[in-house]
All heavy atoms as a GROMACS GRO file, in nm:
protein
  595
    1MET      N    1   7.651  17.017   5.042
    1MET     CA    2   7.642  17.132   4.954
    1MET      C    3   7.524  17.113   4.861
    1MET      O    4   7.510  17.009   4.799
    1MET     CB    5   7.771  17.147   4.873
    1MET     CG    6   7.885  17.191   4.960
    1MET     SD    7   8.047  17.224   4.882
    1MET     CE    8   8.038  17.167   4.720
    2LYS      N    9   7.445  17.211   4.852
    2LYS     CA   10   7.327  17.205   4.768
    2LYS      C   11   7.363  17.219   4.620
    2LYS      O   12   7.443  17.304   4.584
    2LYS     CB   13   7.230  17.316   4.809
    2LYS     CG   14   7.096  17.304   4.747
    2LYS     CD   15   7.002  17.408   4.802
    2LYS     CE   16   6.865  17.386   4.741
    2LYS     NZ   17   6.768  17.478   4.795
    3GLY      N   18   7.303  17.133   4.535
    3GLY     CA   19   7.323  17.141   4.391
    3GLY      C   20   7.447  17.068   4.341
    3GLY      O   21   7.479  17.075   4.224
    4VAL      N   22   7.518  16.998   4.430
    4VAL     CA   23   7.637  16.926   4.388
    4VAL      C   24   7.605  16.777   4.381
    4VAL      O   25   7.549  16.721   4.474
    4VAL     CB   26   7.755  16.950   4.487
    4VAL    CG1   27   7.874  16.864   4.450
    4VAL    CG2   28   7.792  17.097   4.490
    5ILE      N   29   7.639  16.716   4.271
    5ILE     CA   30   7.617  16.573   4.252
    5ILE      C   31   7.751  16.502   4.264
    5ILE      O   32   7.847  16.537   4.195
    5ILE     CB   33   7.552  16.544   4.116
    5ILE    CG1   34   7.416  16.613   4.107
    5ILE    CG2   35   7.539  16.394   4.094
    5ILE    CD1   36   7.352  16.604   3.970
    6VAL      N   37   7.758  16.405   4.351
    6VAL     CA   38   7.880  16.328   4.367
    6VAL      C   39   7.861  16.194   4.298
    6VAL      O   40   7.767  16.122   4.326
    6VAL     CB   41   7.914  16.306   4.517
    6VAL    CG1   42   8.037  16.221   4.532
    6VAL    CG2   43   7.930  16.440   4.587
    7ILE      N   44   7.949  16.164   4.205
    7ILE     CA   45   7.942  16.037   4.134
    7ILE      C   46   8.047  15.945   4.194
    7ILE      O   47   8.164  15.978   4.202
    7ILE     CB   48   7.966  16.056   3.983
    7ILE    CG1   49   7.856  16.146   3.926
    7ILE    CG2   50   7.970  15.922   3.912
    7ILE    CD1   51   7.874  16.181   3.781
    8ASP      N   52   8.004  15.828   4.237
    8ASP     CA   53   8.090  15.734   4.306
    8ASP      C   54   8.175  15.650   4.211
    8ASP      O   55   8.271  15.589   4.252
    8ASP     CB   56   8.004  15.643   4.394
    8ASP     CG   57   8.072  15.610   4.525
    8ASP    OD1   58   8.166  15.681   4.565
    8ASP    OD2   59   8.031  15.512   4.586
    9LYS      N   60   8.137  15.646   4.083
    9LYS     CA   61   8.210  15.566   3.985
    9LYS      C   62   8.343  15.631   3.951
    9LYS      O   63   8.354  15.752   3.943
    9LYS     CB   64   8.128  15.548   3.857
    9LYS     CG   65   8.009  15.460   3.871
    9LYS     CD   66   7.946  15.440   3.736
    9LYS     CE   67   7.832  15.342   3.744
    9LYS     NZ   68   7.773  15.315   3.615
   10LYS      N   69   8.443  15.546   3.926
   10LYS     CA   70   8.572  15.596   3.882
   10LYS      C   71   8.576  15.586   3.730
   10LYS      O   72   8.532  15.488   3.672
   10LYS     CB   73   8.684  15.515   3.944
   10LYS     CG   74   8.692  15.535   4.093
   10LYS     CD   75   8.809  15.462   4.151
   10LYS     CE   76   8.811  15.487   4.300
   10LYS     NZ   77   8.929  15.433   4.363
   11TYR      N   78   8.632  15.685   3.667
   11TYR     CA   79   8.642  15.690   3.521
   11TYR      C   80   8.772  15.624   3.477
   11TYR      O   81   8.879  15.657   3.525
   11TYR     CB   82   8.635  15.834   3.472
   11TYR     CG   83   8.659  15.847   3.325
   11TYR    CD1   84   8.560  15.810   3.234
   11TYR    CD2   85   8.780  15.894   3.276
   11TYR    CE1   86   8.581  15.820   3.098
   11TYR    CE2   87   8.801  15.904   3.140
   11TYR     CZ   88   8.702  15.867   3.052
   11TYR     OH   89   8.723  15.876   2.917
   12VAL      N   90   8.761  15.530   3.384
   12VAL     CA   91   8.878  15.465   3.326
   12VAL      C   92   8.877  15.497   3.176
   12VAL      O   93   8.781  15.465   3.107
   12VAL     CB   94   8.876  15.311   3.348
   12VAL    CG1   95   8.997  15.246   3.283
   12VAL    CG2   96   8.867  15.278   3.495
   13PRO      N   97   8.983  15.559   3.125
   13PRO     CA   98   8.987  15.590   2.981
   13PRO      C   99   8.981  15.463   2.897
   13PRO      O  100   9.031  15.358   2.938
   13PRO     CB  101   9.122  15.660   2.964
   13PRO     CG  102   9.167  15.699   3.100
   13PRO     CD  103   9.101  15.606   3.195
   14LEU      N  104   8.922  15.473   2.778
   14LEU     CA  105   8.906  15.357   2.691
   14LEU      C  106   9.039  15.290   2.657
   14LEU      O  107   9.047  15.168   2.649
   14LEU     CB  108   8.834  15.396   2.561
   14LEU     CG  109   8.689  15.440   2.573
   14LEU    CD1  110   8.633  15.476   2.436
   14LEU    CD2  111   8.606  15.332   2.637
   15TRP      N  112   9.144  15.368   2.637
   15TRP     CA  113   9.273  15.310   2.598
   15TRP      C  114   9.341  15.235   2.712
   15TRP      O  115   9.439  15.166   2.691
   15TRP     CB  116   9.367  15.416   2.541
   15TRP     CG  117   9.396  15.528   2.636
   15TRP    CD1  118   9.496  15.533   2.729
   15TRP    CD2  119   9.325  15.651   2.649
   15TRP    NE1  120   9.492  15.651   2.799
   15TRP    CE2  121   9.387  15.726   2.752
   15TRP    CE3  122   9.215  15.706   2.584
   15TRP    CZ2  123   9.343  15.852   2.789
   15TRP    CZ3  124   9.172  15.831   2.624
   15TRP    CH2  125   9.235  15.902   2.724
   16GLU      N  126   9.285  15.244   2.834
   16GLU     CA  127   9.340  15.169   2.947
   16GLU      C  128   9.255  15.047   2.984
   16GLU      O  129   9.297  14.965   3.064
   16GLU     CB  130   9.354  15.260   3.069
   16GLU     CG  131   9.463  15.364   3.053
   16GLU     CD  132   9.485  15.445   3.178
   16GLU    OE1  133   9.428  15.412   3.284
   16GLU    OE2  134   9.561  15.544   3.170
   17LYS      N  135   9.136  15.036   2.925
   17LYS     CA  136   9.049  14.923   2.954
   17LYS      C  137   9.095  14.799   2.879
   17LYS      O  138   9.134  14.808   2.762
   17LYS     CB  139   8.904  14.954   2.914
   17LYS     CG  140   8.836  15.051   3.005
   17LYS     CD  141   8.692  15.064   2.964
   17LYS     CE  142   8.612  15.135   3.069
   17LYS     NZ  143   8.470  15.127   3.039
   18ALA      N  144   9.089  14.684   2.944
   18ALA     CA  145   9.125  14.558   2.879
   18ALA      C  146   9.013  14.512   2.786
   18ALA      O  147   9.039  14.461   2.677
   18ALA     CB  148   9.154  14.452   2.984
   19ASN      N  149   8.888  14.531   2.828
   19ASN     CA  150   8.772  14.486   2.752
   19ASN      C  151   8.676  14.603   2.730
   19ASN      O  152   8.654  14.683   2.820
   19ASN     CB  153   8.700  14.373   2.825
   19ASN     CG  154   8.792  14.257   2.852
   19ASN    OD1  155   8.854  14.205   2.762
   19ASN    ND2  156   8.803  14.219   2.978
   20LEU      N  157   8.619  14.608   2.611
   20LEU     CA  158   8.529  14.717   2.575
   20LEU      C  159   8.392  14.664   2.538
   20LEU      O  160   8.381  14.558   2.477
   20LEU     CB  161   8.585  14.794   2.454
   20LEU     CG  162   8.726  14.851   2.467
   20LEU    CD1  163   8.773  14.905   2.332
   20LEU    CD2  164   8.732  14.960   2.572
   21THR      N  165   8.288  14.738   2.574
   21THR     CA  166   8.153  14.705   2.528
   21THR      C  167   8.147  14.738   2.379
   21THR      O  168   8.237  14.803   2.324
   21THR     CB  169   8.047  14.788   2.603
   21THR    OG1  170   8.067  14.927   2.571
   21THR    CG2  171   8.052  14.766   2.753
   22LEU      N  172   8.040  14.697   2.313
   22LEU     CA  173   8.024  14.729   2.171
   22LEU      C  174   8.025  14.880   2.148
   22LEU      O  175   8.087  14.929   2.054
   22LEU     CB  176   7.895  14.670   2.116
   22LEU     CG  177   7.896  14.522   2.082
   22LEU    CD1  178   7.760  14.480   2.030
   22LEU    CD2  179   8.003  14.489   1.982
   23GLU      N  180   7.958  14.952   2.234
   23GLU     CA  181   7.951  15.098   2.220
   23GLU      C  182   8.090  15.161   2.236
   23GLU      O  183   8.130  15.246   2.157
   23GLU     CB  184   7.854  15.156   2.323
   23GLU     CG  185   7.836  15.306   2.311
   23GLU     CD  186   7.739  15.363   2.413
   23GLU    OE1  187   7.686  15.286   2.497
   23GLU    OE2  188   7.718  15.485   2.409
   24GLU      N  189   8.164  15.116   2.338
   24GLU     CA  190   8.298  15.169   2.360
   24GLU      C  191   8.392  15.132   2.245
   24GLU      O  192   8.469  15.215   2.199
   24GLU     CB  193   8.354  15.114   2.492
   24GLU     CG  194   8.285  15.166   2.615
   24GLU     CD  195   8.324  15.094   2.742
   24GLU    OE1  196   8.370  14.977   2.734
   24GLU    OE2  197   8.307  15.152   2.850
   25ALA      N  198   8.385  15.006   2.199
   25ALA     CA  199   8.470  14.961   2.089
   25ALA      C  200   8.438  15.038   1.961
   25ALA      O  201   8.528  15.071   1.885
   25ALA     CB  202   8.452  14.811   2.067
   26SER      N  203   8.312  15.067   1.940
   26SER     CA  204   8.271  15.144   1.824
   26SER      C  205   8.335  15.282   1.825
   26SER      O  206   8.388  15.328   1.723
   26SER     CB  207   8.118  15.156   1.820
   26SER     OG  208   8.078  15.232   1.711
   27MET      N  209   8.334  15.347   1.939
   27MET     CA  210   8.396  15.480   1.952
   27MET      C  211   8.548  15.470   1.940
   27MET      O  212   8.610  15.551   1.873
   27MET     CB  213   8.359  15.543   2.086
   27MET     CG  214   8.216  15.589   2.096
   27MET     SD  215   8.180  15.681   2.247
   27MET     CE  216   8.206  15.557   2.372
   28TYR      N  217   8.607  15.372   2.005
   28TYR     CA  218   8.753  15.358   2.010
   28TYR      C  219   8.812  15.326   1.874
   28TYR      O  220   8.911  15.384   1.832
   28TYR     CB  221   8.790  15.250   2.112
   28TYR     CG  222   8.938  15.233   2.134
   28TYR    CD1  223   9.007  15.318   2.222
   28TYR    CD2  224   9.010  15.135   2.070
   28TYR    CE1  225   9.143  15.303   2.244
   28TYR    CE2  226   9.147  15.119   2.090
   28TYR     CZ  227   9.212  15.203   2.177
   28TYR     OH  228   9.347  15.189   2.198
   29PHE      N  229   8.751  15.229   1.802
   29PHE     CA  230   8.806  15.183   1.675
   29PHE      C  231   8.746  15.253   1.553
   29PHE      O  232   8.796  15.236   1.442
   29PHE     CB  233   8.786  15.031   1.661
   29PHE     CG  234   8.867  14.951   1.758
   29PHE    CD1  235   8.807  14.884   1.863
   29PHE    CD2  236   9.005  14.941   1.745
   29PHE    CE1  237   8.881  14.810   1.954
   29PHE    CE2  238   9.080  14.867   1.834
   29PHE     CZ  239   9.018  14.802   1.939
   30GLY      N  240   8.636  15.325   1.570
   30GLY     CA  241   8.572  15.392   1.459
   30GLY      C  242   8.500  15.296   1.365
   30GLY      O  243   8.495  15.317   1.245
   31ILE      N  244   8.447  15.189   1.423
   31ILE     CA  245   8.374  15.087   1.347
   31ILE      C  246   8.232  15.083   1.402
   31ILE      O  247   8.213  15.089   1.523
   31ILE     CB  248   8.440  14.948   1.364
   31ILE    CG1  249   8.584  14.951   1.311
   31ILE    CG2  250   8.359  14.840   1.294
   31ILE    CD1  251   8.663  14.826   1.340
   32GLY      N  252   8.134  15.071   1.316
   32GLY     CA  253   7.995  15.069   1.359
   32GLY      C  254   7.962  14.949   1.446
   32GLY      O  255   8.024  14.843   1.434
   33GLN      N  256   7.864  14.965   1.533
   33GLN     CA  257   7.824  14.857   1.624
   33GLN      C  258   7.772  14.735   1.549
   33GLN      O  259   7.797  14.622   1.590
   33GLN     CB  260   7.720  14.908   1.724
   33GLN     CG  261   7.779  15.004   1.825
   33GLN     CD  262   7.680  15.046   1.929
   33GLN    OE1  263   7.595  14.969   1.971
   33GLN    NE2  264   7.688  15.171   1.973
   34ASN      N  265   7.700  14.756   1.439
   34ASN     CA  266   7.649  14.642   1.361
   34ASN      C  267   7.763  14.561   1.302
   34ASN      O  268   7.759  14.438   1.301
   34ASN     CB  269   7.554  14.688   1.252
   34ASN     CG  270   7.422  14.738   1.308
   34ASN    OD1  271   7.383  14.702   1.418
   34ASN    ND2  272   7.355  14.823   1.232
   35LYS      N  273   7.866  14.628   1.252
   35LYS     CA  274   7.982  14.559   1.197
   35LYS      C  275   8.056  14.483   1.308
   35LYS      O  276   8.101  14.370   1.288
   35LYS     CB  277   8.076  14.659   1.128
   35LYS     CG  278   8.191  14.593   1.057
   35LYS     CD  279   8.139  14.504   0.944
   35LYS     CE  280   8.249  14.451   0.858
   35LYS     NZ  281   8.199  14.369   0.749
   36LEU      N  282   8.067  14.543   1.426
   36LEU     CA  283   8.131  14.476   1.539
   36LEU      C  284   8.052  14.352   1.580
   36LEU      O  285   8.112  14.248   1.610
   36LEU     CB  286   8.145  14.571   1.658
   36LEU     CG  287   8.250  14.680   1.643
   36LEU    CD1  288   8.238  14.782   1.755
   36LEU    CD2  289   8.390  14.621   1.638
   37ARG      N  290   7.920  14.360   1.579
   37ARG     CA  291   7.837  14.244   1.609
   37ARG      C  292   7.864  14.132   1.508
   37ARG      O  293   7.878  14.017   1.544
   37ARG     CB  294   7.688  14.280   1.606
   37ARG     CG  295   7.637  14.329   1.736
   37ARG     CD  296   7.484  14.340   1.736
   37ARG     NE  297   7.446  14.433   1.839
   37ARG     CZ  298   7.431  14.564   1.821
   37ARG    NH1  299   7.447  14.618   1.704
   37ARG    NH2  300   7.398  14.642   1.922
   38GLU      N  301   7.869  14.171   1.380
   38GLU     CA  302   7.894  14.074   1.273
   38GLU      C  303   8.030  14.006   1.291
   38GLU      O  304   8.042  13.885   1.276
   38GLU     CB  305   7.890  14.148   1.139
   38GLU     CG  306   7.914  14.062   1.018
   38GLU     CD  307   7.921  14.146   0.890
   38GLU    OE1  308   7.839  14.240   0.876
   38GLU    OE2  309   8.009  14.119   0.808
   39LEU      N  310   8.132  14.084   1.325
   39LEU     CA  311   8.267  14.030   1.343
   39LEU      C  312   8.281  13.941   1.466
   39LEU      O  313   8.368  13.855   1.471
   39LEU     CB  314   8.369  14.144   1.353
   39LEU     CG  315   8.393  14.226   1.227
   39LEU    CD1  316   8.475  14.350   1.258
   39LEU    CD2  317   8.463  14.141   1.122
   40THR      N  318   8.195  13.961   1.565
   40THR     CA  319   8.208  13.888   1.692
   40THR      C  320   8.101  13.783   1.714
   40THR      O  321   8.090  13.727   1.823
   40THR     CB  322   8.206  13.988   1.811
   40THR    OG1  323   8.085  14.063   1.808
   40THR    CG2  324   8.326  14.080   1.808
   41ASN      N  325   8.020  13.753   1.612
   41ASN     CA  326   7.912  13.655   1.628
   41ASN      C  327   7.961  13.510   1.638
   41ASN      O  328   7.892  13.427   1.695
   41ASN     CB  329   7.811  13.667   1.514
   41ASN     CG  330   7.702  13.767   1.545
   41ASN    OD1  331   7.679  13.800   1.660
   41ASN    ND2  332   7.638  13.816   1.442
   42SER      N  333   8.076  13.480   1.585
   42SER     CA  334   8.126  13.343   1.585
   42SER      C  335   8.158  13.295   1.727
   42SER      O  336   8.211  13.369   1.809
   42SER     CB  337   8.254  13.335   1.500
   42SER     OG  338   8.316  13.211   1.516
   43ASP      N  339   8.124  13.168   1.754
   43ASP     CA  340   8.154  13.110   1.886
   43ASP      C  341   8.304  13.098   1.910
   43ASP      O  342   8.350  13.099   2.024
   43ASP     CB  343   8.090  12.971   1.899
   43ASP     CG  344   7.939  12.978   1.910
   43ASP    OD1  345   7.888  13.086   1.948
   43ASP    OD2  346   7.873  12.877   1.882
   44SER      N  347   8.381  13.088   1.804
   44SER     CA  348   8.526  13.071   1.817
   44SER      C  349   8.603  13.202   1.801
   44SER      O  350   8.724  13.200   1.780
   44SER     CB  351   8.576  12.969   1.715
   44SER     OG  352   8.549  13.016   1.585
   45CYS      N  353   8.534  13.314   1.812
   45CYS     CA  354   8.598  13.445   1.796
   45CYS      C  355   8.700  13.466   1.909
   45CYS      O  356   8.663  13.465   2.026
   45CYS     CB  357   8.492  13.554   1.799
   45CYS     SG  358   8.559  13.717   1.774
   46PRO      N  359   8.828  13.486   1.876
   46PRO     CA  360   8.932  13.494   1.978
   46PRO      C  361   8.937  13.626   2.055
   46PRO      O  362   9.001  13.634   2.158
   46PRO     CB  363   9.061  13.475   1.898
   46PRO     CG  364   9.027  13.526   1.762
   46PRO     CD  365   8.881  13.493   1.740
   47TYR      N  366   8.868  13.728   2.007
   47TYR     CA  367   8.877  13.859   2.072
   47TYR      C  368   8.746  13.904   2.136
   47TYR      O  369   8.723  14.022   2.156
   47TYR     CB  370   8.928  13.966   1.975
   47TYR     CG  371   8.864  13.963   1.839
   47TYR    CD1  372   8.742  14.022   1.817
   47TYR    CD2  373   8.926  13.898   1.733
   47TYR    CE1  374   8.682  14.018   1.693
   47TYR    CE2  375   8.869  13.894   1.608
   47TYR     CZ  376   8.746  13.954   1.588
   47TYR     OH  377   8.687  13.949   1.466
   48VAL      N  378   8.659  13.808   2.170
   48VAL     CA  379   8.534  13.842   2.238
   48VAL      C  380   8.518  13.757   2.363
   48VAL      O  381   8.559  13.642   2.368
   48VAL     CB  382   8.411  13.827   2.144
   48VAL    CG1  383   8.382  13.683   2.114
   48VAL    CG2  384   8.289  13.895   2.201
   49ILE      N  385   8.463  13.820   2.466
   49ILE     CA  386   8.427  13.751   2.591
   49ILE      C  387   8.278  13.772   2.609
   49ILE      O  388   8.228  13.884   2.596
   49ILE     CB  389   8.499  13.813   2.712
   49ILE    CG1  390   8.650  13.797   2.702
   49ILE    CG2  391   8.448  13.753   2.842
   49ILE    CD1  392   8.726  13.868   2.810
   50TRP      N  393   8.208  13.665   2.639
   50TRP     CA  394   8.064  13.676   2.666
   50TRP      C  395   8.042  13.678   2.816
   50TRP      O  396   8.090  13.593   2.889
   50TRP     CB  397   7.989  13.558   2.603
   50TRP     CG  398   7.981  13.569   2.456
   50TRP    CD1  399   8.067  13.516   2.365
   50TRP    CD2  400   7.883  13.640   2.380
   50TRP    NE1  401   8.029  13.550   2.238
   50TRP    CE2  402   7.916  13.625   2.244
   50TRP    CE3  403   7.771  13.714   2.414
   50TRP    CZ2  404   7.840  13.683   2.142
   50TRP    CZ3  405   7.695  13.770   2.312
   50TRP    CH2  406   7.730  13.754   2.179
   51CYS      N  407   7.971  13.777   2.861
   51CYS     CA  408   7.933  13.790   3.002
   51CYS      C  409   7.780  13.786   3.003
   51CYS      O  410   7.714  13.889   2.992
   51CYS     CB  411   7.986  13.921   3.058
   51CYS     SG  412   7.956  13.944   3.233
   52GLY      N  413   7.725  13.665   3.010
   52GLY     CA  414   7.581  13.648   2.992
   52GLY      C  415   7.549  13.675   2.846
   52GLY      O  416   7.607  13.614   2.757
   53ASN      N  417   7.459  13.768   2.821
   53ASN     CA  418   7.425  13.807   2.684
   53ASN      C  419   7.508  13.925   2.634
   53ASN      O  420   7.495  13.966   2.519
   53ASN     CB  421   7.276  13.846   2.675
   53ASN     CG  422   7.187  13.726   2.688
   53ASN    OD1  423   7.227  13.615   2.656
   53ASN    ND2  424   7.066  13.747   2.737
   54LYS      N  425   7.590  13.977   2.719
   54LYS     CA  426   7.671  14.095   2.685
   54LYS      C  427   7.806  14.051   2.630
   54LYS      O  428   7.874  13.969   2.690
   54LYS     CB  429   7.690  14.178   2.812
   54LYS     CG  430   7.766  14.305   2.796
   54LYS     CD  431   7.768  14.374   2.931
   54LYS     CE  432   7.860  14.491   2.934
   54LYS     NZ  433   7.860  14.554   3.067
   55ARG      N  434   7.844  14.106   2.515
   55ARG     CA  435   7.975  14.073   2.459
   55ARG      C  436   8.073  14.186   2.488
   55ARG      O  437   8.040  14.303   2.474
   55ARG     CB  438   7.965  14.042   2.310
   55ARG     CG  439   7.936  14.155   2.222
   55ARG     CD  440   7.920  14.112   2.077
   55ARG     NE  441   7.780  14.081   2.052
   55ARG     CZ  442   7.737  14.011   1.950
   55ARG    NH1  443   7.819  13.964   1.863
   55ARG    NH2  444   7.610  13.987   1.934
   56LEU      N  445   8.191  14.147   2.529
   56LEU     CA  446   8.299  14.241   2.552
   56LEU      C  447   8.411  14.208   2.456
   56LEU      O  448   8.445  14.092   2.435
   56LEU     CB  449   8.350  14.231   2.697
   56LEU     CG  450   8.248  14.264   2.806
   56LEU    CD1  451   8.304  14.232   2.942
   56LEU    CD2  452   8.207  14.410   2.798
   57ILE      N  453   8.468  14.311   2.398
   57ILE     CA  454   8.574  14.293   2.300
   57ILE      C  455   8.708  14.316   2.368
   57ILE      O  456   8.730  14.418   2.433
   57ILE     CB  457   8.555  14.389   2.182
   57ILE    CG1  458   8.425  14.354   2.110
   57ILE    CG2  459   8.673  14.385   2.087
   57ILE    CD1  460   8.385  14.447   2.000
   58LYS      N  461   8.798  14.219   2.353
   58LYS     CA  462   8.933  14.228   2.408
   58LYS      C  463   9.009  14.330   2.324
   58LYS      O  464   9.043  14.305   2.209
   58LYS     CB  465   9.003  14.093   2.404
   58LYS     CG  466   8.933  13.986   2.485
   58LYS     CD  467   9.002  13.853   2.466
   58LYS     CE  468   8.924  13.740   2.530
   58LYS     NZ  469   8.988  13.609   2.507
   59ARG      N  470   9.032  14.446   2.382
   59ARG     CA  471   9.086  14.560   2.309
   59ARG      C  472   9.218  14.529   2.238
   59ARG      O  473   9.234  14.556   2.119
   59ARG     CB  474   9.103  14.680   2.404
   59ARG     CG  475   9.151  14.806   2.335
   59ARG     CD  476   9.170  14.920   2.434
   59ARG     NE  477   9.253  14.884   2.547
   59ARG     CZ  478   9.386  14.880   2.546
   59ARG    NH1  479   9.452  14.908   2.436
   59ARG    NH2  480   9.453  14.847   2.655
   60LYS      N  481   9.315  14.473   2.309
   60LYS     CA  482   9.447  14.449   2.249
   60LYS      C  483   9.441  14.344   2.137
   60LYS      O  484   9.499  14.363   2.031
   60LYS     CB  485   9.547  14.405   2.356
   60LYS     CG  486   9.591  14.518   2.446
   60LYS     CD  487   9.694  14.472   2.546
   60LYS     CE  488   9.732  14.586   2.639
   60LYS     NZ  489   9.829  14.545   2.740
   61LEU      N  490   9.369  14.234   2.161
   61LEU     CA  491   9.358  14.131   2.058
   61LEU      C  492   9.286  14.182   1.934
   61LEU      O  493   9.324  14.151   1.821
   61LEU     CB  494   9.286  14.008   2.113
   61LEU     CG  495   9.367  13.915   2.202
   61LEU    CD1  496   9.281  13.800   2.252
   61LEU    CD2  497   9.488  13.861   2.128
   62PHE      N  498   9.180  14.260   1.956
   62PHE     CA  499   9.106  14.314   1.841
   62PHE      C  500   9.191  14.414   1.765
   62PHE      O  501   9.189  14.418   1.642
   62PHE     CB  502   8.974  14.376   1.887
   62PHE     CG  503   8.883  14.411   1.773
   62PHE    CD1  504   8.832  14.312   1.691
   62PHE    CD2  505   8.846  14.542   1.748
   62PHE    CE1  506   8.747  14.344   1.584
   62PHE    CE2  507   8.762  14.574   1.643
   62PHE     CZ  508   8.713  14.475   1.561
   63SER      N  509   9.269  14.493   1.836
   63SER     CA  510   9.358  14.588   1.772
   63SER      C  511   9.462  14.515   1.686
   63SER      O  512   9.490  14.555   1.572
   63SER     CB  513   9.428  14.673   1.878
   63SER     OG  514   9.508  14.771   1.818
   64GLU      N  515   9.518  14.406   1.738
   64GLU     CA  516   9.614  14.325   1.662
   64GLU      C  517   9.548  14.264   1.538
   64GLU      O  518   9.607  14.261   1.430
   64GLU     CB  519   9.672  14.215   1.750
   64GLU     CG  520   9.764  14.266   1.858
   64GLU     CD  521   9.801  14.160   1.961
   64GLU    OE1  522   9.766  14.042   1.941
   64GLU    OE2  523   9.863  14.198   2.062
   65TYR      N  524   9.424  14.218   1.554
   65TYR     CA  525   9.349  14.162   1.442
   65TYR      C  526   9.331  14.268   1.332
   65TYR      O  527   9.354  14.241   1.214
   65TYR     CB  528   9.212  14.112   1.491
   65TYR     CG  529   9.113  14.082   1.382
   65TYR    CD1  530   9.121  13.965   1.309
   65TYR    CD2  531   9.011  14.172   1.352
   65TYR    CE1  532   9.030  13.936   1.207
   65TYR    CE2  533   8.920  14.145   1.251
   65TYR     CZ  534   8.930  14.027   1.179
   65TYR     OH  535   8.841  14.000   1.079
   66LEU      N  536   9.293  14.389   1.371
   66LEU     CA  537   9.269  14.495   1.273
   66LEU      C  538   9.397  14.535   1.201
   66LEU      O  539   9.393  14.569   1.083
   66LEU     CB  540   9.206  14.617   1.342
   66LEU     CG  541   9.062  14.602   1.388
   66LEU    CD1  542   9.018  14.729   1.461
   66LEU    CD2  543   8.970  14.572   1.272
   67GLU      N  544   9.510  14.532   1.270
   67GLU     CA  545   9.637  14.567   1.208
   67GLU      C  546   9.673  14.473   1.094
   67GLU      O  547   9.740  14.513   0.999
   67GLU     CB  548   9.749  14.569   1.312
   67GLU     CG  549   9.742  14.687   1.406
   67GLU     CD  550   9.849  14.683   1.514
   67GLU    OE1  551   9.946  14.604   1.501
   67GLU    OE2  552   9.836  14.760   1.610
   68LYS      N  553   9.629  14.349   1.102
   68LYS     CA  554   9.660  14.248   1.001
   68LYS      C  555   9.562  14.252   0.882
   68LYS      O  556   9.591  14.197   0.777
   68LYS     CB  557   9.657  14.108   1.062
   68LYS     CG  558   9.763  14.089   1.167
   68LYS     CD  559   9.746  13.955   1.234
   68LYS     CE  560   9.842  13.940   1.352
   68LYS     NZ  561   9.818  13.818   1.427
   69MET      N  562   9.448  14.316   0.900
   69MET     CA  563   9.343  14.315   0.798
   69MET      C  564   9.363  14.427   0.696
   69MET      O  565   9.407  14.536   0.730
   69MET     CB  566   9.204  14.333   0.862
   69MET     CG  567   9.160  14.219   0.950
   69MET     SD  568   9.126  14.072   0.855
   69MET     CE  569   9.266  13.971   0.897
   70TYR      N  570   9.330  14.396   0.572
   70TYR     CA  571   9.327  14.496   0.466
   70TYR      C  572   9.192  14.568   0.464
   70TYR      O  573   9.183  14.688   0.447
   70TYR     CB  574   9.355  14.430   0.330
   70TYR     CG  575   9.341  14.524   0.214
   70TYR    CD1  576   9.438  14.621   0.189
   70TYR    CD2  577   9.230  14.518   0.130
   70TYR    CE1  578   9.424  14.708   0.084
   70TYR    CE2  579   9.217  14.605   0.023
   70TYR     CZ  580   9.315  14.700   0.001
   70TYR     OH  581   9.301  14.787  -0.103
   71SER      N  582   9.085  14.488   0.481
   71SER     CA  583   8.950  14.545   0.489
   71SER      C  584   8.865  14.454   0.576
   71SER      O  585   8.896  14.337   0.593
   71SER     CB  586   8.887  14.560   0.350
   71SER     OG  587   8.858  14.432   0.296
   72ILE      N  588   8.760  14.512   0.630
   72ILE     CA  589   8.668  14.430   0.713
   72ILE      C  590   8.527  14.448   0.662
   72ILE      O  591   8.494  14.540   0.594
   72ILE     CB  592   8.675  14.466   0.862
   72ILE    CG1  593   8.650  14.615   0.886
   72ILE    CG2  594   8.807  14.424   0.919
   72ILE    CD1  595   8.632  14.650   1.030
   0.00000   0.00000   0.00000
């Protein structure tokens, strides 16, 4: 069919993803990307996974962390 674009990727909603990129986490949690970078810079950060130079935030662990915080 002419003019139809087929996208092969499957869409997974953010609330179903186990790990989020900084951009996705920023949208999901309503926290700026710079603040997320600051919070995840530590080598011992329990809610971040490094995939090469890319950091992924463990959604459930980060959500639990935020529930315990008064301010960030």
